[in-house]
C-alpha positions as CSV (number, residue, x, y, z in Angstrom):
1,X,31.5,-3.5,-7.4
2,X,28.9,-5.1,-5.1
3,X,25.3,-4.7,-6.0
4,X,23.3,-2.8,-3.4
5,X,20.5,-4.9,-1.8
6,X,17.0,-3.4,-2.1
7,X,15.6,-1.7,0.9
8,X,13.1,-4.0,2.6
9,X,9.5,-3.1,3.1
10,X,8.1,-3.4,6.6
11,X,6.0,-6.5,7.3
12,X,2.4,-6.3,8.4
13,X,2.3,-8.5,11.5
14,X,-1.4,-8.1,12.4
15,X,-4.5,-7.0,10.6
16,X,-8.1,-7.0,12.0
17,X,-11.1,-4.6,11.8
18,X,-9.8,-1.1,12.4
19,X,-6.3,-2.1,13.6
20,X,-3.0,-2.9,11.9
21,X,0.4,-3.6,13.3
22,X,3.5,-3.0,11.1
23,X,7.1,-3.7,12.0
24,X,8.8,-0.6,13.3
25,X,5.7,1.6,13.3
26,X,3.0,2.4,15.9
27,X,-0.3,0.4,15.5
28,X,-2.9,2.2,13.4
29,X,-5.9,1.9,11.2
30,X,-4.7,2.7,7.7
31,X,-1.1,2.5,6.4
32,X,1.0,3.6,3.4
33,X,4.0,1.2,3.3
34,X,7.0,1.2,1.0
35,X,10.7,0.1,0.8
36,X,12.5,1.3,3.9
37,X,9.4,2.4,5.9
38,X,5.9,3.6,6.0
39,X,3.5,5.8,7.9
40,X,-0.2,6.1,8.7
41,X,-2.2,6.8,5.6
42,X,-4.1,10.1,6.0
43,X,-7.0,10.2,3.6
44,X,-7.3,14.0,4.0
45,X,-4.0,14.6,2.2
46,X,-5.5,14.0,-1.2
47,X,-9.2,14.1,-0.5
48,X,-9.6,10.3,-0.6
49,X,-13.0,8.9,0.1
50,X,-14.5,5.4,-0.4
51,X,-16.0,6.6,-3.6
52,X,-14.4,7.5,-6.1
53,X,-11.6,5.8,-4.1
54,X,-7.8,5.8,-4.1
55,X,-6.5,8.9,-5.9
56,X,-3.4,9.3,-8.0
57,X,-1.8,11.5,-5.3
58,X,-2.1,8.6,-2.8
59,X,0.3,6.4,-4.9
60,X,2.9,8.9,-5.9
61,X,4.8,8.5,-2.7
62,X,5.0,4.8,-3.4
63,X,6.4,5.4,-6.8
64,X,8.8,8.0,-5.4
65,X,10.0,5.3,-3.0
66,X,10.9,3.1,-6.0
67,X,8.2,0.5,-5.8
68,X,7.9,-1.9,-8.7
69,X,5.0,-3.8,-7.0
70,X,2.0,-1.9,-5.5
71,X,-0.7,-3.5,-3.5
72,X,-4.0,-1.5,-3.0
73,X,-6.5,-2.7,-0.4
74,X,-10.2,-2.4,-1.0
75,X,-11.1,-2.5,2.7
76,X,-12.5,-5.5,4.7
77,X,-15.9,-5.1,3.1
78,X,-14.6,-4.1,-0.4
79,X,-16.0,-0.6,-0.1
80,X,-12.9,1.4,-1.0
81,X,-12.7,1.9,-4.7
82,X,-9.7,2.9,-6.9
83,X,-10.0,5.7,-9.4
84,X,-9.2,4.6,-13.0
85,X,-6.7,7.5,-13.2
86,X,-4.8,6.0,-10.3
87,X,-4.5,2.7,-12.1
88,X,-3.3,4.5,-15.2
89,X,-0.5,6.3,-13.2
90,X,0.7,3.0,-11.9
91,X,0.5,1.3,-15.4
92,X,2.4,4.3,-16.9
93,X,5.1,3.8,-14.3
94,X,5.4,0.1,-15.3
95,X,4.6,-1.3,-11.8
96,X,2.9,-4.6,-11.0
97,X,-0.5,-3.8,-9.4
98,X,-2.8,-5.8,-7.1
99,X,-6.2,-4.5,-5.9
100,X,-7.6,-6.8,-3.2
101,X,-9.6,-7.2,0.0
102,X,-7.5,-6.0,2.9
103,X,-6.4,-9.4,4.4
104,X,-5.6,-10.7,0.9
105,X,-3.8,-7.5,0.1
106,X,-1.6,-8.0,3.2
107,X,-0.8,-11.5,2.2
108,X,0.2,-10.4,-1.3
109,X,2.3,-7.5,0.1
110,X,4.1,-9.5,2.8
111,X,5.3,-12.2,0.4
112,X,7.5,-10.1,-1.9
113,X,8.2,-7.4,0.7
114,X,11.5,-9.1,1.7
115,X,12.9,-9.4,-1.9
116,X,11.2,-6.8,-4.1
117,X,10.5,-3.1,-3.9
118,X,6.9,-3.5,-2.8
119,X,4.6,-0.8,-1.5
120,X,1.0,-0.7,-0.4
121,X,-2.0,1.2,0.8
122,X,-4.0,-0.5,3.4
123,X,-7.5,0.3,4.8
124,X,-8.5,-1.8,7.8
125,X,-12.2,-1.1,8.0
126,X,-15.0,-1.1,5.5
């Protein structure tokens, strides 16, 4: 029996202040990306704000998509925080987590996106 190849996560092809371009998706500001696709990240879904930051609900979709690596961006000026509860949810799921400035987060995401089940939340402004 042939092993099924993992679904590939879309590559981020451009990131600058307030604008991101992702393979197969319309350009936007903030993105939620995962194996097989992605979409614009709507902060209102879970009440996300810069402080206290990325909420557990924001990452559940990434876990549901089967991610074993999750990259969380902190924004271009590192203003976006991540709630400790969010990191706990990811740790409990056994995923590898990276929390970085947005351009570094994109670099960390794009590398394994072709061979691992990687997902990410990306904020392209502050």
